[in-house]
C-alpha positions as CSV (number, residue, x, y, z in Angstrom):
1,M,0.0,0.0,0.0
2,T,1.5,3.4,-0.9
3,Q,1.1,6.7,0.9
4,A,0.7,10.0,-0.8
5,G,0.5,13.6,0.4
6,A,-3.2,14.2,1.1
7,E,-4.4,16.6,3.8
8,P,-2.2,15.9,6.9
9,G,-3.8,14.8,10.1
10,V,-6.5,12.6,8.5
11,R,-6.2,8.9,7.8
12,K,-8.9,7.0,6.0
13,S,-9.3,3.3,5.7
14,L,-12.1,2.0,3.5
15,T,-13.5,-1.5,3.4
16,T,-14.8,-0.9,-0.1
17,E,-13.5,1.0,-3.0
18,P,-14.5,4.6,-2.8
19,K,-17.1,6.0,-5.1
20,I,-16.5,9.2,-7.0
21,S,-19.4,11.4,-6.5
22,G,-19.7,15.2,-7.1
23,T,-22.3,16.5,-4.7
24,S,-23.7,13.2,-3.8
25,T,-24.0,12.2,-0.1
26,D,-23.2,8.6,-1.0
27,K,-20.8,7.1,1.6
28,P,-18.6,4.1,1.5
29,E,-19.6,1.2,3.7
30,N,-18.2,1.2,7.3
31,P,-15.9,4.3,7.0
32,S,-13.6,5.0,9.8
33,V,-11.7,8.2,10.2
34,E,-8.9,8.9,12.7
35,I,-8.2,12.6,13.4
36,G,-5.0,14.2,14.5
37,Q,-2.4,11.5,13.6
38,P,1.0,12.9,12.6
39,E,1.5,10.1,10.0
40,A,1.1,10.4,6.3
41,V,-2.3,9.7,4.7
42,D,-3.3,6.8,2.5
43,V,-5.3,8.1,-0.5
44,N,-4.8,5.2,-3.0
45,T,-7.4,2.6,-3.7
46,D,-5.6,-0.5,-2.7
47,T,-7.9,-3.4,-1.9
48,D,-8.4,-5.1,1.5
49,A,-6.4,-8.0,0.2
50,D,-3.4,-5.8,-0.4
51,A,-3.7,-4.3,3.1
52,E,-4.0,-7.7,4.7
53,A,-1.1,-9.0,2.8
54,A,1.0,-6.1,4.0
55,D,0.1,-6.8,7.6
56,E,0.6,-10.6,7.2
57,G,4.0,-9.9,5.6
58,T,5.4,-8.6,8.9
59,S,4.6,-11.8,10.7
60,K,4.4,-14.6,8.1
61,R,7.5,-16.7,7.6
62,K,9.5,-15.3,4.6
63,P,10.6,-17.4,1.7
64,L,14.2,-18.7,1.3
65,G,14.8,-16.3,-1.5
66,F,14.2,-13.4,0.9
67,Y,17.0,-14.6,3.2
68,L,19.4,-15.4,0.4
69,S,18.9,-11.9,-1.0
70,F,19.4,-10.4,2.4
71,L,22.6,-12.4,2.8
72,A,23.9,-11.1,-0.5
73,I,23.1,-7.5,0.5
74,N,25.0,-8.0,3.7
75,I,28.0,-9.2,1.7
76,L,27.8,-6.0,-0.4
77,V,27.7,-3.7,2.5
78,F,30.6,-5.6,4.1
79,L,32.7,-5.1,0.9
80,F,31.8,-1.4,0.9
81,S,33.0,-0.9,4.4
82,L,36.1,-3.0,3.8
83,D,37.2,-1.0,0.8
84,A,36.5,2.3,2.5
85,T,39.1,1.5,5.2
86,T,41.8,-0.8,3.8
87,L,43.8,1.6,1.6
88,A,44.9,4.4,3.9
89,V,47.6,2.3,5.7
90,A,48.9,0.9,2.4
91,I,49.3,4.2,0.4
92,P,52.9,4.8,1.5
93,G,53.9,1.3,0.2
94,I,52.0,1.8,-3.0
95,A,53.6,5.2,-3.7
96,E,57.0,3.7,-3.0
97,E,56.6,0.8,-5.4
98,L,55.0,2.8,-8.2
99,H,57.2,5.9,-7.7
100,G,54.2,8.1,-6.9
101,S,54.4,11.7,-5.9
102,T,52.9,13.3,-2.8
103,L,50.1,14.7,-5.0
104,E,49.4,11.2,-6.5
105,S,49.3,9.6,-3.0
106,F,46.8,12.2,-1.9
107,W,44.5,11.5,-4.8
108,A,44.7,7.8,-4.3
109,G,43.5,8.3,-0.7
110,I,40.4,10.4,-1.5
111,A,39.5,9.0,-4.9
112,Y,37.1,6.4,-3.5
113,Y,35.2,9.0,-1.5
114,L,34.8,11.4,-4.4
115,G,33.2,8.6,-6.5
116,L,31.0,7.8,-3.5
117,V,29.6,11.3,-2.9
118,V,28.7,11.6,-6.6
119,S,27.1,8.2,-7.0
120,L,24.9,7.9,-3.9
121,P,21.9,10.1,-4.9
122,L,22.2,9.3,-8.6
123,F,21.8,5.5,-8.1
124,A,18.8,6.1,-5.8
125,S,17.1,8.3,-8.4
126,I,17.8,6.0,-11.3
127,S,16.6,3.0,-9.4
128,D,13.2,4.7,-8.8
129,V,12.7,4.9,-12.6
130,F,14.4,1.7,-13.9
131,G,13.9,-0.5,-10.9
132,R,16.5,-1.6,-8.4
133,K,18.2,-4.5,-10.2
134,P,19.4,-2.9,-13.4
135,P,21.4,-0.1,-11.6
136,L,22.5,-2.7,-9.1
137,Y,24.1,-4.7,-11.9
138,V,25.7,-1.5,-13.2
139,A,27.2,-0.9,-9.7
140,F,28.5,-4.5,-9.7
141,V,30.3,-3.9,-13.0
142,L,31.8,-0.6,-11.9
143,F,32.9,-1.9,-8.5
144,T,34.5,-5.0,-10.1
145,A,36.1,-3.0,-12.9
146,G,37.6,-0.6,-10.3
147,A,38.9,-3.4,-8.2
148,L,40.6,-5.0,-11.3
149,S,42.1,-1.7,-12.4
150,F,43.5,-1.1,-9.0
151,S,44.9,-4.6,-8.6
152,L,46.6,-4.6,-12.0
153,A,47.8,-1.0,-11.8
154,K,51.3,-0.3,-13.2
155,N,51.3,3.4,-12.2
156,M,49.6,5.7,-9.8
157,A,47.3,7.0,-12.5
158,A,45.8,3.6,-12.8
159,V,45.5,3.3,-9.0
160,I,43.6,6.6,-8.8
161,A,41.3,5.7,-11.8
162,G,40.6,2.3,-10.3
163,R,39.6,3.8,-6.9
164,V,37.3,6.4,-8.5
165,I,35.5,3.7,-10.5
166,Q,35.3,1.5,-7.4
167,G,33.9,4.4,-5.4
168,L,31.2,5.0,-8.1
169,G,30.2,1.3,-7.9
170,G,30.6,1.1,-4.1
171,G,28.2,4.0,-3.7
172,G,25.6,2.2,-5.8
173,L,26.1,-1.1,-3.9
174,D,25.8,0.6,-0.6
175,V,22.7,2.8,-1.2
176,L,20.9,0.2,-3.3
177,G,21.5,-2.5,-0.7
178,E,20.0,-0.2,2.0
179,I,17.1,0.8,-0.3
180,I,16.3,-2.8,-1.3
181,V,16.1,-3.8,2.3
182,S,13.6,-1.0,2.8
183,D,11.6,-2.4,-0.2
184,M,11.7,-5.9,1.2
185,T,10.6,-5.0,4.7
186,A,7.9,-2.9,6.4
187,L,9.0,0.0,8.6
188,K,7.6,-1.9,11.6
189,E,10.0,-4.8,11.2
190,R,13.0,-2.9,9.7
191,P,14.9,-2.2,12.9
192,L,15.6,-5.9,13.2
193,Y,17.2,-6.0,9.7
194,L,19.0,-2.7,10.2
195,G,20.5,-4.2,13.4
196,I,21.7,-7.4,11.5
197,M,23.2,-5.2,8.8
198,A,25.3,-3.4,11.4
199,L,27.4,-6.5,11.8
200,P,29.0,-6.7,8.4
201,I,29.3,-3.0,8.1
202,A,31.1,-2.8,11.4
203,I,33.2,-5.9,10.8
204,G,34.4,-4.4,7.4
205,S,35.4,-1.2,9.1
206,I,37.1,-3.1,12.0
207,I,39.3,-5.4,9.9
208,G,39.8,-3.1,7.0
209,P,42.9,-1.2,8.4
210,T,44.4,-4.5,9.7
211,I,43.9,-6.3,6.4
212,G,45.4,-3.3,4.6
213,A,48.5,-3.4,6.8
214,L,48.9,-7.2,6.6
215,F,48.6,-7.2,2.8
216,S,51.0,-4.3,2.5
217,D,53.6,-5.6,4.9
218,F,53.5,-9.4,4.2
219,V,51.9,-10.1,0.8
220,T,51.2,-7.3,-1.7
221,W,49.0,-4.3,-1.6
222,R,47.3,-5.5,-4.8
223,W,45.3,-8.0,-2.7
224,I,43.3,-5.1,-1.3
225,G,41.6,-5.2,-4.7
226,W,41.7,-9.0,-5.4
227,I,40.0,-9.8,-2.1
228,N,36.7,-8.3,-3.4
229,L,36.3,-10.8,-6.3
230,P,35.3,-14.0,-4.4
231,F,32.8,-12.0,-2.3
232,L,31.3,-10.5,-5.5
233,G,31.2,-14.0,-7.1
234,V,29.0,-15.1,-4.2
235,A,26.7,-12.1,-4.0
236,F,26.0,-11.5,-7.7
237,P,24.3,-14.9,-8.5
238,L,22.3,-14.8,-5.2
239,L,20.8,-11.4,-6.2
240,A,20.4,-12.4,-9.8
241,F,18.4,-15.5,-9.1
242,F,16.7,-14.9,-5.8
243,L,16.0,-11.2,-5.6
244,R,12.5,-10.8,-7.0
245,L,11.2,-7.3,-6.8
246,R,7.8,-6.1,-8.3
247,S,8.2,-4.7,-11.8
248,L,7.4,-1.0,-12.4
249,G,5.7,-2.1,-15.7
250,T,6.8,0.8,-17.9
251,S,8.5,0.8,-21.3
252,F,12.2,1.6,-21.7
253,N,11.5,4.8,-23.5
254,A,9.1,5.9,-20.8
255,K,11.8,5.2,-18.2
256,L,14.4,7.3,-20.1
257,K,11.9,10.2,-20.3
258,G,11.2,9.8,-16.6
259,L,14.8,10.5,-15.6
260,D,15.6,14.0,-14.4
261,W,18.6,14.4,-16.7
262,S,19.3,18.1,-16.0
263,G,19.1,17.5,-12.3
264,M,21.6,14.6,-12.5
265,V,24.0,16.7,-14.5
266,L,23.7,19.7,-12.1
267,L,24.1,17.5,-9.0
268,T,27.1,15.6,-10.4
269,V,28.9,18.8,-11.5
270,G,28.0,20.7,-8.3
271,C,29.0,17.9,-5.9
272,T,32.3,17.2,-7.7
273,V,33.4,20.8,-7.9
274,F,32.4,21.4,-4.3
275,V,34.0,18.3,-2.8
276,L,37.3,18.6,-4.6
277,P,38.5,21.7,-2.8
278,L,37.3,20.3,0.5
279,S,39.5,17.3,0.0
280,W,42.6,19.2,-0.9
281,A,42.2,22.3,1.4
282,D,45.3,22.7,3.5
283,A,46.7,19.4,2.2
284,L,47.6,20.7,-1.2
285,Y,46.5,24.4,-1.2
286,P,45.8,26.8,1.7
287,W,42.1,27.5,2.5
288,N,42.5,31.1,1.4
289,S,44.1,30.3,-2.0
290,Y,42.2,30.8,-5.2
291,Q,42.7,27.0,-6.0
292,T,40.5,26.3,-3.0
293,L,38.0,29.2,-2.9
294,V,37.1,29.4,-6.6
295,P,35.9,25.8,-7.1
296,L,34.4,25.8,-3.6
297,L,32.2,28.8,-4.4
298,L,31.5,27.6,-7.9
299,G,30.4,24.2,-6.6
300,A,28.1,25.9,-4.0
301,A,26.6,28.0,-6.7
302,V,25.8,25.0,-8.9
303,I,24.3,23.1,-6.0
304,A,22.1,26.2,-5.2
305,L,21.0,26.2,-8.9
306,F,20.3,22.4,-8.6
307,V,18.1,23.0,-5.5
308,F,16.1,25.7,-7.3
309,Y,15.7,23.5,-10.4
310,E,14.5,20.5,-8.4
311,T,11.2,22.3,-7.8
312,K,10.4,21.8,-11.5
313,P,10.6,18.1,-12.5
314,K,7.8,15.7,-11.8
315,A,10.3,13.1,-10.7
316,P,13.3,15.0,-9.3
317,V,16.6,13.5,-8.3
318,I,16.1,14.7,-4.7
319,P,12.4,15.4,-3.8
320,L,12.6,18.6,-1.8
321,R,9.5,17.7,0.1
322,I,11.7,15.4,2.3
323,F,13.2,18.5,3.9
324,Q,9.8,19.8,5.0
325,S,9.9,17.4,8.0
326,R,11.7,18.8,11.0
327,T,12.8,15.4,12.0
328,A,14.3,14.7,8.6
329,A,16.2,18.0,8.7
330,V,17.5,17.3,12.2
331,T,18.5,13.8,11.3
332,L,20.4,14.9,8.2
333,C,22.3,17.5,10.3
334,G,23.1,14.6,12.7
335,A,24.3,12.4,9.9
336,F,26.6,15.2,8.7
337,I,28.1,15.6,12.2
338,H,28.2,11.9,12.7
339,G,30.3,11.6,9.5
340,M,32.6,14.3,10.7
341,T,33.4,12.7,14.0
342,L,33.4,9.1,12.7
343,Y,35.8,9.6,9.7
344,T,38.0,12.2,11.4
345,L,38.6,10.1,14.5
346,L,39.0,6.9,12.6
347,Q,41.9,8.6,10.9
348,Y,43.5,10.5,13.8
349,L,43.1,7.9,16.6
350,P,45.4,5.3,14.9
351,L,47.8,8.2,14.1
352,T,47.8,9.1,17.7
353,Y,48.9,5.6,18.7
354,Q,51.6,5.6,16.0
355,A,52.9,9.1,16.5
356,V,52.6,9.6,20.3
357,M,52.9,6.1,21.6
358,L,55.2,4.8,18.7
359,D,53.0,1.8,17.8
360,T,53.3,0.0,14.5
361,R,50.4,0.2,12.0
362,I,49.3,-3.3,13.1
363,G,49.8,-2.3,16.8
364,A,47.6,0.7,16.4
365,A,44.9,-1.4,14.7
366,V,45.1,-3.8,17.7
367,S,44.8,-1.0,20.2
368,L,41.5,0.1,18.5
369,L,40.2,-3.5,18.3
370,P,38.1,-3.2,21.6
371,T,36.6,0.0,20.4
372,S,35.7,-1.6,17.1
373,V,34.1,-4.6,18.8
374,I,32.1,-2.3,21.1
375,S,30.9,-0.3,18.1
376,V,29.5,-3.5,16.6
377,V,27.7,-4.3,19.8
378,G,26.4,-0.7,20.1
379,A,25.1,-0.7,16.5
380,I,23.2,-4.0,17.0
381,A,22.0,-3.2,20.6
382,S,20.8,0.2,19.6
383,V,17.9,-1.1,17.5
384,I,16.9,-4.1,19.6
385,G,13.2,-3.9,20.6
386,I,12.4,-0.9,18.5
387,G,9.2,-1.2,16.4
388,K,7.8,-4.6,17.1
389,L,8.0,-4.1,20.9
390,G,6.7,-0.6,20.6
391,L,9.9,1.0,21.9
392,G,11.1,4.3,20.4
393,Y,14.3,5.6,19.0
394,Q,14.3,9.2,20.3
395,K,15.9,8.7,23.7
396,R,18.4,6.1,22.3
397,I,19.6,8.8,19.8
398,W,20.0,11.2,22.7
399,L,22.0,8.6,24.7
400,A,24.2,7.8,21.7
401,W,25.1,11.4,21.1
402,G,25.8,11.7,24.8
403,L,28.3,8.8,24.6
404,V,29.9,10.3,21.5
405,T,30.4,13.7,23.2
406,L,31.7,12.2,26.4
407,G,33.9,9.7,24.7
408,T,35.4,12.3,22.4
409,G,36.1,14.5,25.5
410,L,37.9,11.7,27.3
411,L,40.3,11.2,24.3
412,I,42.3,14.3,25.5
413,L,43.5,12.2,28.4
414,L,45.7,10.0,26.2
415,D,49.4,10.7,26.3
416,P,52.7,8.8,25.7
417,Y,52.5,7.4,29.2
418,S,48.9,6.2,29.2
419,S,48.4,2.7,30.7
420,A,47.1,-0.2,28.6
421,G,43.7,0.2,30.3
422,M,43.4,3.8,29.2
423,R,44.7,3.1,25.7
424,Y,42.2,0.3,25.1
425,G,39.4,1.6,27.3
426,I,39.0,5.3,26.7
427,P,37.9,5.2,23.1
428,I,35.3,2.5,23.9
429,I,32.8,5.1,25.0
430,W,33.1,7.0,21.8
431,G,32.9,3.7,19.8
432,A,29.7,2.7,21.5
433,G,28.0,6.0,20.5
434,V,29.2,6.2,16.9
435,G,28.3,2.6,16.4
436,A,24.8,3.1,17.7
437,L,24.2,6.2,15.5
438,L,25.3,4.2,12.4
439,R,21.9,2.4,12.5
440,L,19.7,4.6,14.7
441,L,19.7,7.6,12.4
442,H,18.0,5.5,9.6
443,L,14.8,5.1,11.7
444,P,13.7,8.8,12.1
445,M,14.8,9.5,8.5
446,Q,12.7,6.7,7.1
447,A,9.8,7.4,9.4
448,S,9.6,11.0,8.4
449,V,8.8,10.5,4.7
450,S,5.2,11.2,3.8
451,S,5.2,8.5,1.0
452,V,6.8,5.1,1.4
453,D,8.1,5.4,-2.1
454,D,10.3,8.3,-0.9
455,T,12.2,6.0,1.4
456,G,15.0,5.4,-1.2
457,H,15.6,9.1,-1.6
458,A,15.7,9.5,2.2
459,I,18.3,6.7,2.6
460,A,20.4,8.2,-0.2
461,L,20.3,11.6,1.4
462,L,21.3,10.2,4.8
463,L,24.3,8.4,3.4
464,T,25.4,11.4,1.3
465,F,25.2,13.8,4.2
466,R,27.3,11.3,6.3
467,C,29.9,11.0,3.6
468,L,30.0,14.8,3.0
469,G,30.4,15.3,6.7
470,G,33.4,12.9,6.7
471,L,35.1,14.9,3.9
472,V,34.5,18.2,5.7
473,G,35.7,16.7,9.0
474,L,38.9,15.4,7.4
475,A,39.6,18.8,5.8
476,I,39.0,20.6,9.1
477,G,41.1,18.1,11.0
478,S,44.0,18.4,8.5
479,T,43.9,22.2,8.9
480,I,43.8,22.1,12.7
481,F,46.6,19.5,12.9
482,S,48.9,21.3,10.5
483,S,48.4,24.6,12.2
484,I,48.9,23.4,15.8
485,F,51.8,21.1,14.9
486,G,53.6,23.9,13.0
487,S,53.4,26.2,16.1
488,A,54.4,23.4,18.5
489,I,57.4,22.1,16.5
490,A,58.7,25.7,16.1
491,T,59.1,25.9,19.9
492,V,61.3,22.8,19.9
493,G,64.2,24.7,18.4
494,E,66.7,23.4,15.8
495,L,65.9,19.9,14.8
496,P,68.5,17.2,14.1
497,D,69.0,16.1,10.5
498,S,67.0,13.0,10.9
499,L,64.0,15.1,12.0
500,S,64.5,18.1,9.6
501,L,61.5,17.2,7.5
502,L,59.2,18.1,10.4
503,S,60.1,21.8,9.9
504,D,57.3,21.7,7.3
505,P,54.1,20.6,9.2
506,H,52.6,19.2,6.0
507,N,55.2,16.4,6.3
508,A,54.2,15.5,9.8
509,I,51.7,12.7,8.8
510,A,54.0,11.1,6.2
511,F,56.8,11.1,8.8
512,I,54.9,9.1,11.4
513,P,56.0,5.7,10.2
514,I,59.7,6.9,10.3
515,M,59.4,8.0,13.9
516,R,59.9,4.5,15.2
517,T,63.1,4.1,13.3
518,V,64.8,7.3,14.4
519,N,67.6,6.6,16.9
520,L,67.8,9.7,19.1
521,P,68.0,10.3,22.9
522,A,64.8,10.5,24.8
523,D,65.3,14.2,25.7
524,V,65.5,15.0,22.0
525,I,62.5,12.9,20.8
526,A,60.2,13.8,23.7
527,P,59.4,17.4,22.6
528,V,58.6,16.1,19.1
529,L,56.2,13.5,20.6
530,N,54.6,16.3,22.6
531,A,54.1,18.4,19.4
532,Y,52.3,15.5,17.9
533,L,50.2,15.1,21.0
534,T,49.3,18.8,21.1
535,A,48.2,18.7,17.5
536,M,46.1,15.6,18.0
537,R,44.4,17.1,21.0
538,G,43.5,20.1,18.9
539,V,41.6,17.8,16.5
540,F,39.9,16.1,19.5
541,Y,38.8,19.5,21.0
542,A,37.2,20.4,17.6
543,M,35.4,17.1,17.5
544,I,34.1,17.6,21.0
545,G,32.5,20.9,19.9
546,F,30.9,19.3,16.8
547,S,29.7,16.3,18.9
548,G,28.1,18.6,21.5
549,F,26.3,20.4,18.7
550,G,25.0,17.1,17.4
551,L,23.8,16.3,20.9
552,V,21.9,19.6,21.2
553,T,20.3,19.4,17.8
554,S,19.2,15.7,18.4
555,L,16.9,17.0,21.1
556,L,14.7,18.3,18.3
557,T,14.1,14.8,17.0
558,E,10.5,13.8,17.1
559,E,9.3,10.3,18.1
560,L,7.4,9.3,14.9
561,S,5.5,6.1,14.6
562,L,7.3,3.0,13.2
563,Q,4.1,0.9,13.0
564,R,3.6,1.2,9.3
565,T,3.2,-2.1,7.5
566,E,2.9,-0.9,3.9
567,R,5.7,-1.4,1.4
568,G,6.8,0.5,-1.7
569,R,6.1,-0.2,-5.4
570,Q,9.2,-2.4,-5.7
571,Q,8.5,-4.7,-2.8
572,F,9.8,-8.3,-2.7
573,E,7.6,-10.8,-4.5
574,T,7.2,-14.4,-3.2
């Protein structure tokens, strides 16, 4: 049963098909009207059989094909999370083998995310017109081609191209996987499946850095790409043979005409031009340079033009009606800040262990293992009992943001002399909060849409805002780190030859793996370690402020009903 935007506050359920009558006083049999409900309104003419089927679908045992399709989707989101986290630790080794420059190393690191930001909303929009499976197959091809290009690369240009292509495909796999689960399940039962999906997402994020380090140090970095292929070989046939979604029933030409081509072009150009300077700000060019400001402002202008244009098409890339809900707007703000804290601290926490405590790359990954495990537990536990048991998400979101803010604040206690208990234990609180928000934010976002067929767009927006927040957070973190480190290292005085590269703060991150090999007296190396610690704490302080803002804005989240049983046009067919 679909929902459309009729007059808010009135919900009608008819036992017979309504009659169309001008001034007649004819009434349908047994009408019932509920006044004052904040939910969207059913105005279609679905039969009782459809309504009963929707209700039964939440309790009736699902067919084997449903579970095999869900398994395949979990494999896809695992691969997405794995590929997003494996490369960072391997980039120095790749650049050394392929004789890459600093600029090429930088592009290799961010290429995946650039493809991701562009592809997320586009795949959601295309799947609304062509159906979920055709664009899913395209995403499969792109992801596989990107992995092969990366694995067979003979130079850094091929590595960068492979990662961009893989990011385009990865964005499609991620967003379509989430959307298909929303097609296959009713909102009432969805928290269970969101909780299950948290496991592969978190596991991929947990083992990604360790696998990248192991491949880079003991086998070859090319296995970061090769490892995807067997998983893709399992997921693809499962989805091809067992994922059966209801057909949209329109011709190919009609589907082509239904696409918002102008909107897609504006969104792609705007996002690309806007995100590029965010990714290189301070890393390649200063924030106040024309290389950063011109594309940043131009991208913002194109995005503004896109927003204005999206009021025109009948089937826009991003329906602006989604933003009319206060809860949706607050949740998107939360997703943006969540992305900032998540991606920024996932980068700077391992660097803290390596630069301040002189851990190896694998040692840093091990130090964060308890935090990663707790984040998995937090993600799963956060949605237990929501929906079917009538429990809500609002207070859980508040608690999760409280944990993120508290946990981020406690990170400033870390120093070179921290005990094992502090090293392993302090980040756990932060991990529990960010893990919980990874799944919790989906619920108010999906509950806020007035039509069940807008759910796909809502999911794509949530993932896009989280990814954009990550890019902004990394840019801000880089600026803060370089600025504070430059000031701190200047107070050390003249550096020995083995540390002379640190005179330029932009070399500080690249120099971290070398720190463990420098043979210098403790009184010489201690001020350098303190400079790293001071810079890391500057990043942590900034994230405390952003987390606190996320906590405050989350108080505006409304507790919307999750008791809907209707599914969208592309629901799973038994």
